[in-house]
Legacy VTK file of the C-alpha trace (Angstrom):
# vtk DataFile Version 3.0
C-alpha trace
ASCII
DATASET POLYDATA
POINTS 491 float
-27.090 2.828 0.679
-28.041 5.470 -2.021
-26.361 3.378 -4.492
-27.984 0.350 -3.780
-31.544 1.435 -3.754
-31.331 3.451 -6.892
-29.778 -0.037 -8.450
-32.376 -2.448 -6.526
-35.574 -0.084 -7.319
-34.873 2.681 -10.049
-36.033 5.710 -9.911
-35.869 5.677 -6.150
-36.517 3.838 -3.285
-39.760 2.223 -3.938
-41.845 0.764 -1.715
-41.150 -0.167 1.562
-40.390 -3.794 1.174
-37.710 -2.363 -0.605
-35.647 -0.462 1.280
-34.635 -3.518 3.168
-32.336 -4.993 -0.258
-30.544 -1.458 0.239
-30.129 -1.143 4.171
-29.033 -4.830 3.435
-26.199 -4.057 0.839
-25.071 -0.762 3.162
-24.836 -2.952 6.478
-23.066 -5.715 4.832
-20.547 -3.186 3.055
-19.865 -1.506 6.699
-19.586 -4.468 8.327
-17.365 -6.750 5.984
-14.719 -8.090 8.076
-12.034 -7.219 4.911
-12.706 -3.761 5.421
-10.954 -3.537 8.881
-7.853 -2.701 7.344
-8.675 0.405 5.497
-11.090 1.599 8.854
-8.518 1.180 11.318
-5.084 1.841 9.323
-4.305 5.670 8.324
-3.003 4.645 5.752
-5.659 4.096 4.270
-7.379 6.986 4.083
-6.883 7.102 -0.152
-9.182 4.324 -0.068
-11.524 5.613 2.105
-11.962 8.950 0.089
-11.497 7.302 -3.829
-14.429 5.077 -2.603
-16.692 7.350 -1.063
-15.805 9.850 -4.302
-16.465 7.281 -6.655
-19.866 5.692 -5.280
-21.375 9.567 -5.355
-20.053 9.871 -8.716
-21.688 7.184 -10.130
-24.713 7.847 -7.453
-24.956 11.090 -9.358
-24.749 9.599 -13.284
-27.177 7.593 -12.129
-29.645 10.573 -11.142
-28.567 12.525 -14.536
-30.407 9.421 -16.295
-33.740 10.353 -14.523
-32.702 14.112 -15.708
-33.945 16.543 -18.771
-33.794 19.761 -18.291
-30.091 19.450 -16.070
-28.928 16.150 -17.098
-25.679 17.615 -18.271
-24.948 19.657 -14.949
-25.050 16.413 -13.289
-22.910 13.970 -15.235
-20.094 17.033 -15.223
-20.452 16.629 -11.697
-20.370 13.252 -11.161
-16.703 13.942 -13.827
-15.590 16.290 -11.480
-16.410 14.174 -8.330
-14.164 11.305 -10.415
-11.369 13.328 -11.079
-10.475 14.736 -7.715
-11.217 11.117 -7.126
-8.492 10.445 -9.131
-5.675 12.236 -6.888
-6.511 10.213 -3.768
-5.970 6.826 -5.481
-5.743 5.592 -9.156
-7.869 2.591 -9.068
-10.224 5.544 -9.201
-9.792 5.119 -13.234
-12.366 1.582 -13.234
-15.552 4.096 -12.301
-15.813 5.496 -15.829
-15.711 1.655 -17.057
-18.407 1.326 -14.382
-20.540 3.832 -16.204
-20.035 2.153 -19.075
-21.309 -1.202 -17.421
-24.283 0.525 -15.819
-25.450 2.073 -19.194
-25.061 -1.272 -20.245
-27.644 -2.708 -18.056
-29.758 0.549 -18.618
-30.007 0.969 -22.390
-31.758 -2.289 -23.223
-32.737 -2.779 -26.911
-31.086 0.748 -27.641
-28.011 1.296 -28.909
-25.423 1.400 -26.904
-23.209 3.882 -28.587
-24.532 7.191 -29.532
-24.284 10.831 -30.114
-25.996 11.334 -26.801
-24.144 8.517 -25.065
-20.264 10.088 -26.434
-21.672 13.527 -24.951
-22.044 11.774 -21.582
-18.906 9.780 -21.574
-16.804 13.286 -23.078
-16.523 14.718 -19.440
-14.808 11.957 -18.120
-12.276 11.210 -21.097
-11.181 15.115 -21.010
-10.972 14.987 -17.145
-8.971 11.671 -16.938
-6.666 13.472 -20.273
-5.932 16.187 -18.319
-5.501 13.801 -15.062
-2.977 11.519 -16.730
-1.145 14.718 -18.233
-0.779 16.338 -14.650
0.830 12.697 -13.686
3.288 12.653 -16.351
4.289 15.789 -15.536
4.774 15.174 -11.548
5.755 11.971 -11.231
7.754 11.814 -14.598
5.970 8.311 -15.514
2.911 6.321 -14.588
4.072 3.717 -12.441
7.510 5.446 -10.299
8.013 2.573 -7.791
10.633 0.000 -8.126
9.956 -3.344 -9.290
10.139 -6.057 -6.147
9.792 -8.430 -8.610
12.500 -8.099 -11.352
13.149 -11.596 -11.333
9.602 -12.532 -13.056
9.515 -12.884 -16.730
6.341 -11.113 -18.604
4.560 -14.887 -18.362
5.021 -15.340 -15.048
3.615 -11.899 -14.121
0.437 -13.134 -15.611
0.148 -16.352 -13.455
1.096 -14.590 -10.813
-1.899 -12.122 -11.612
-4.452 -14.927 -11.803
-2.979 -16.466 -8.545
-3.915 -13.222 -6.652
-6.915 -12.205 -8.612
-8.390 -15.795 -7.415
-7.263 -15.345 -4.592
-9.079 -11.974 -3.988
-12.215 -13.420 -5.114
-11.826 -15.959 -2.395
-10.986 -13.432 0.275
-14.003 -11.606 -0.944
-16.884 -14.568 -0.462
-15.128 -16.271 2.751
-12.999 -13.576 4.438
-11.626 -15.643 7.241
-7.831 -16.748 7.107
-6.423 -13.782 5.784
-3.732 -11.853 7.810
-2.032 -8.369 6.931
0.746 -8.013 5.017
1.308 -11.068 4.238
4.433 -11.483 1.077
4.051 -12.811 -2.183
4.545 -16.485 -2.876
5.045 -16.431 -6.252
4.697 -19.171 -9.058
6.859 -19.747 -11.897
5.001 -21.724 -14.133
1.526 -22.974 -15.026
2.084 -26.665 -13.894
2.468 -25.773 -10.456
-1.201 -26.255 -8.761
-1.606 -23.012 -7.590
-0.986 -21.462 -10.809
-3.468 -24.127 -12.370
-6.143 -24.154 -10.425
-6.450 -20.090 -10.510
-6.137 -19.856 -14.592
-8.901 -22.899 -14.940
-11.002 -20.948 -12.715
-10.469 -17.795 -14.684
-11.845 -19.548 -17.565
-14.563 -21.573 -16.189
-15.842 -17.955 -15.168
-15.650 -16.429 -18.213
-17.399 -19.222 -19.943
-20.137 -19.110 -17.186
-20.554 -15.399 -17.833
-21.107 -15.900 -21.711
-23.232 -18.124 -21.289
-25.329 -17.074 -18.686
-24.975 -13.170 -19.758
-28.528 -12.752 -21.041
-30.090 -15.305 -19.046
-29.311 -13.270 -15.734
-30.479 -9.739 -14.324
-28.419 -7.165 -15.899
-27.402 -5.820 -12.319
-25.364 -8.998 -11.402
-23.225 -7.933 -14.403
-22.664 -3.961 -13.059
-22.259 -5.530 -9.079
-19.397 -7.684 -10.830
-17.927 -4.255 -12.938
-18.071 -3.343 -9.006
-15.828 -6.570 -8.136
-13.641 -6.964 -11.263
-12.848 -3.245 -11.901
-10.869 -2.229 -9.134
-9.069 -4.792 -8.403
-7.046 -4.935 -11.884
-4.978 -2.309 -11.149
-3.624 -4.600 -7.852
-2.404 -7.143 -10.122
-0.169 -4.936 -11.469
2.813 -6.573 -9.981
5.829 -4.567 -10.878
4.090 -1.379 -9.297
3.278 -2.912 -6.042
5.372 -2.956 -2.831
6.648 -6.768 -1.209
3.408 -7.605 -0.200
1.007 -7.375 -3.108
-1.966 -9.124 -1.823
-3.989 -6.396 0.698
-7.346 -6.402 2.163
-7.922 -2.762 1.433
-7.708 -3.350 -2.146
-11.009 -5.062 -1.605
-12.928 -1.685 -0.341
-14.987 -0.581 -3.251
-14.950 -3.989 -4.730
-17.069 -5.286 -1.483
-19.897 -2.808 -2.078
-20.098 -4.970 -5.632
-20.370 -7.936 -3.383
-23.153 -6.491 -0.863
-24.896 -5.684 -4.040
-24.886 -8.793 -5.311
-25.996 -10.433 -1.957
-28.559 -7.511 -1.274
-30.290 -8.985 -5.186
-30.201 -11.861 -3.518
-32.462 -10.716 -0.907
-34.836 -8.719 -2.838
-35.436 -12.316 -5.049
-35.677 -14.090 -2.055
-38.093 -11.283 -0.883
-39.841 -10.638 -4.138
-40.327 -14.875 -4.400
-42.087 -14.614 -0.828
-44.481 -12.379 -1.846
-44.856 -14.445 -5.167
-46.146 -17.610 -3.532
-47.410 -15.861 -0.187
-45.329 -17.714 2.159
-44.143 -15.554 5.264
-41.144 -18.576 6.219
-39.412 -17.500 2.806
-39.392 -14.533 3.802
-38.705 -14.842 7.868
-35.426 -17.290 5.915
-34.501 -14.942 4.035
-34.317 -11.820 7.036
-32.705 -14.144 9.274
-30.247 -15.089 6.769
-29.543 -11.258 6.307
-29.153 -10.872 10.461
-26.752 -13.876 10.678
-24.117 -13.380 8.261
-24.195 -9.599 9.514
-23.812 -10.874 13.385
-20.861 -12.995 11.619
-19.271 -9.496 9.989
-19.526 -7.965 13.122
-17.614 -10.359 14.715
-14.999 -11.210 12.513
-14.353 -7.177 12.030
-14.148 -6.485 15.577
-11.948 -9.028 15.792
-9.620 -8.192 12.865
-9.732 -4.417 14.284
-7.589 -5.902 17.603
-4.693 -6.323 15.075
-4.618 -2.474 14.491
-3.852 -2.287 18.769
-0.169 -1.508 18.267
3.143 -2.239 15.895
3.349 -5.764 18.157
-0.109 -6.744 17.740
-0.278 -6.158 14.054
3.207 -7.738 12.628
2.394 -10.227 15.224
-1.206 -11.305 13.541
0.810 -11.298 10.489
3.255 -14.011 11.396
0.594 -15.838 12.055
-0.147 -16.179 8.498
3.121 -17.143 7.527
6.020 -17.883 9.959
8.570 -16.894 7.133
7.604 -13.355 6.525
10.411 -11.588 6.998
9.030 -8.126 6.662
6.605 -8.762 9.615
10.326 -9.669 11.919
11.715 -6.671 10.756
9.035 -4.227 11.696
8.810 -6.558 15.150
12.368 -5.197 15.455
12.415 -1.829 14.220
8.938 -1.717 16.858
11.029 -3.887 19.718
14.031 -0.867 18.985
11.757 1.987 19.411
10.838 0.468 23.209
14.459 -0.120 23.719
14.169 -3.460 24.302
17.237 -4.429 22.185
17.740 -8.343 23.248
14.231 -8.524 21.092
15.308 -5.845 18.367
18.574 -7.814 17.911
16.981 -11.350 17.883
14.184 -10.052 15.303
16.619 -8.507 13.710
19.140 -11.885 13.148
16.107 -13.401 12.176
15.163 -11.385 9.518
18.592 -11.497 7.946
18.365 -15.403 8.423
15.454 -15.704 6.990
15.720 -13.266 4.169
19.218 -14.940 3.468
17.425 -18.286 2.908
15.141 -17.240 0.034
15.921 -17.901 -3.363
15.657 -14.070 -4.473
16.570 -12.271 -0.997
15.298 -8.817 -0.743
18.407 -6.326 -0.666
16.653 -3.682 0.885
15.268 -5.368 4.068
18.758 -7.085 4.724
20.256 -3.644 4.635
18.013 -1.910 6.588
18.106 -4.779 9.122
21.879 -4.145 9.240
21.307 -0.847 10.089
18.899 -1.221 13.073
20.701 -4.229 14.326
24.565 -2.177 14.539
22.429 0.853 16.587
20.866 -1.891 18.630
24.474 -3.405 19.470
25.583 0.366 19.933
23.168 1.039 22.859
24.237 -2.249 24.533
27.968 -0.843 24.088
28.798 -3.648 21.781
31.134 -1.858 19.013
33.081 -5.077 18.014
29.584 -6.571 16.390
28.328 -3.391 15.489
31.258 -2.310 13.245
30.836 -5.991 11.676
27.232 -4.899 10.455
28.350 -1.622 9.057
30.907 -3.321 7.346
28.379 -5.695 5.897
26.385 -3.089 4.902
29.369 -1.563 2.686
29.258 -4.876 1.194
26.391 -4.192 -0.239
25.832 0.138 -0.284
29.300 1.057 -0.651
28.446 4.788 -0.708
25.925 4.694 2.466
27.031 7.473 3.910
25.238 6.733 7.602
27.386 3.260 7.563
30.722 5.387 7.062
30.313 7.161 9.611
29.010 5.120 12.612
31.843 2.919 11.526
34.209 5.682 11.297
32.336 6.568 15.146
33.539 3.278 16.455
37.136 3.268 14.787
37.841 6.407 16.381
36.648 4.988 19.810
39.475 2.136 19.023
41.840 4.354 18.846
42.263 3.566 14.803
42.618 7.175 13.755
43.798 5.914 9.769
40.238 4.373 9.115
38.153 6.942 10.844
39.919 8.971 8.572
39.379 7.161 5.634
35.407 6.663 6.734
34.640 9.743 7.435
36.022 11.329 4.273
33.686 8.783 2.475
30.657 9.714 4.496
31.346 13.500 4.098
31.668 12.892 -0.073
28.110 10.731 0.426
26.158 12.877 2.413
23.722 15.559 0.731
22.812 17.307 3.748
25.128 20.446 4.942
25.367 19.357 8.327
25.817 15.831 8.289
28.825 17.011 5.167
30.306 20.063 8.683
30.091 17.125 10.839
32.214 14.541 9.461
35.050 17.051 8.709
34.917 18.098 12.034
35.116 14.772 12.623
38.329 14.154 10.220
40.496 17.299 11.849
40.167 16.067 15.346
40.974 13.064 14.204
44.262 14.708 12.863
44.490 16.341 16.139
44.983 12.848 17.976
47.665 12.379 14.994
49.342 16.046 15.863
48.802 17.162 12.482
47.575 20.593 13.475
47.404 21.634 9.707
45.512 19.044 8.173
42.896 19.517 11.002
42.856 23.644 10.369
42.568 22.354 6.739
39.303 20.143 7.316
37.972 22.980 9.872
37.968 25.449 7.604
36.310 23.263 4.898
33.742 22.657 7.775
33.442 26.247 7.931
32.872 26.825 3.908
29.748 25.240 4.047
27.988 26.342 7.116
29.997 29.845 7.589
29.773 31.305 11.400
29.047 27.856 12.867
30.096 28.674 16.571
30.573 24.857 16.902
33.183 24.715 13.530
34.396 27.891 15.512
35.103 26.570 18.220
37.106 23.483 16.976
39.586 26.525 15.493
39.469 28.122 19.046
40.637 25.070 21.006
43.089 23.643 17.575
44.833 27.311 18.666
45.435 26.665 21.689
46.369 23.436 21.105
49.176 24.125 18.901
50.126 27.243 20.633
50.230 29.461 17.775
47.579 32.197 16.542
49.710 33.009 13.506
49.657 30.950 10.563
46.294 29.571 12.589
43.856 32.829 11.218
LINES 1 492
491 0 1 2 3 4 5 6 7 8 9 10 11 12 13 14 15 16 17 18 19 20 21 22 23 24 25 26 27 28 29 30 31 32 33 34 35 36 37 38 39 40 41 42 43 44 45 46 47 48 49 50 51 52 53 54 55 56 57 58 59 60 61 62 63 64 65 66 67 68 69 70 71 72 73 74 75 76 77 78 79 80 81 82 83 84 85 86 87 88 89 90 91 92 93 94 95 96 97 98 99 100 101 102 103 104 105 106 107 108 109 110 111 112 113 114 115 116 117 118 119 120 121 122 123 124 125 126 127 128 129 130 131 132 133 134 135 136 137 138 139 140 141 142 143 144 145 146 147 148 149 150 151 152 153 154 155 156 157 158 159 160 161 162 163 164 165 166 167 168 169 170 171 172 173 174 175 176 177 178 179 180 181 182 183 184 185 186 187 188 189 190 191 192 193 194 195 196 197 198 199 200 201 202 203 204 205 206 207 208 209 210 211 212 213 214 215 216 217 218 219 220 221 222 223 224 225 226 227 228 229 230 231 232 233 234 235 236 237 238 239 240 241 242 243 244 245 246 247 248 249 250 251 252 253 254 255 256 257 258 259 260 261 262 263 264 265 266 267 268 269 270 271 272 273 274 275 276 277 278 279 280 281 282 283 284 285 286 287 288 289 290 291 292 293 294 295 296 297 298 299 300 301 302 303 304 305 306 307 308 309 310 311 312 313 314 315 316 317 318 319 320 321 322 323 324 325 326 327 328 329 330 331 332 333 334 335 336 337 338 339 340 341 342 343 344 345 346 347 348 349 350 351 352 353 354 355 356 357 358 359 360 361 362 363 364 365 366 367 368 369 370 371 372 373 374 375 376 377 378 379 380 381 382 383 384 385 386 387 388 389 390 391 392 393 394 395 396 397 398 399 400 401 402 403 404 405 406 407 408 409 410 411 412 413 414 415 416 417 418 419 420 421 422 423 424 425 426 427 428 429 430 431 432 433 434 435 436 437 438 439 440 441 442 443 444 445 446 447 448 449 450 451 452 453 454 455 456 457 458 459 460 461 462 463 464 465 466 467 468 469 470 471 472 473 474 475 476 477 478 479 480 481 482 483 484 485 486 487 488 489 490
């Protein structure tokens, strides 16, 4: 409300008639259906925090333009909030660009770049450099996430970014028909309709902007910057997850969209006053109320998706029946509820769906098989569980848990030599000392079953080196002594 009031009314809220557009902007921002995800999902706290800090930072900067004696203090306060926002979410890097565009809207015929403006931008530049230095030191890179789309070329990244951007604009303007956690449906050629239409629309918008840039209110430029700049980082596919399109990335952009709607309301109210028409005013206010109600109803409906894991991931499947990640999550949710039949069905369907894709998601296949094996074991189906562990080991031979669990099944079936082999691999691949100890203890137990007490003792002693004084290991050694009937030689 404060940002919208300052933008729409200059130095302050002005007369009473100008408070309504600012209220409309705040209300539409609060009620926009896209923002349901941000409010309902605790994982979106970064979006809430960085948006709050960015809007507060911009507000302080706007106030600094009204002051003379304390201008520098307000600019540094604004830059400090921006600096904190960066540690909540990297998308806050868009704020200096918004500040620059705000100055463009305010400068009118004045020089855009001068010593005074450079002094105002200097705090942001300094703190941005400090942030990047800290990030590089802490993470060792700008985007350490593994690339989920290595099969795309640079040109294809650009095409998909265009398609994503147009989808964001469509969803922002018409926030219906979108579903959470949708997988990327990539385009590979400009000849594909989605790629061609997206690229053509972006070029059309660019030329429309060039043609009308001097004919429309400059505040439309600033509001459009609110939409554009925070979305840009969300178009960098190599740094995104397997569900690159998300409503949460539109949280700050929706503030810009709400300001555009409020500006339209302002124009309508001004027109009504100019022609002294109460009908135009009533129509403008009614349009705002109707839109707010529609937003509220849709937001309430979207909120229900987040009731629990089942409602969330089933709604995700409504958006795409081939969403294997939603199937996987439904499987894990069923497994946590001990609905083993449902879990097994979901995991098998996940694996089938992924294998049918041109570019299979190996990571989700591995996780699905691991959970599927666990479900089979809980249902006392060791043969099926063993088959899943063997499939995992084809993908990840050094996977310690699969080796360990497979060894346990072999041990239960009396396949002692095979159990020793896989327990040995598990001991080699585990990193947690207690996991290594357990593997060595089980190797010792296997050798006892074979009657090889000396090999059993050696493995127990190795386990004792890892966890000295461990009562479990000492108890096994004590049992071994009794079994062997010898005290000397085992001490």
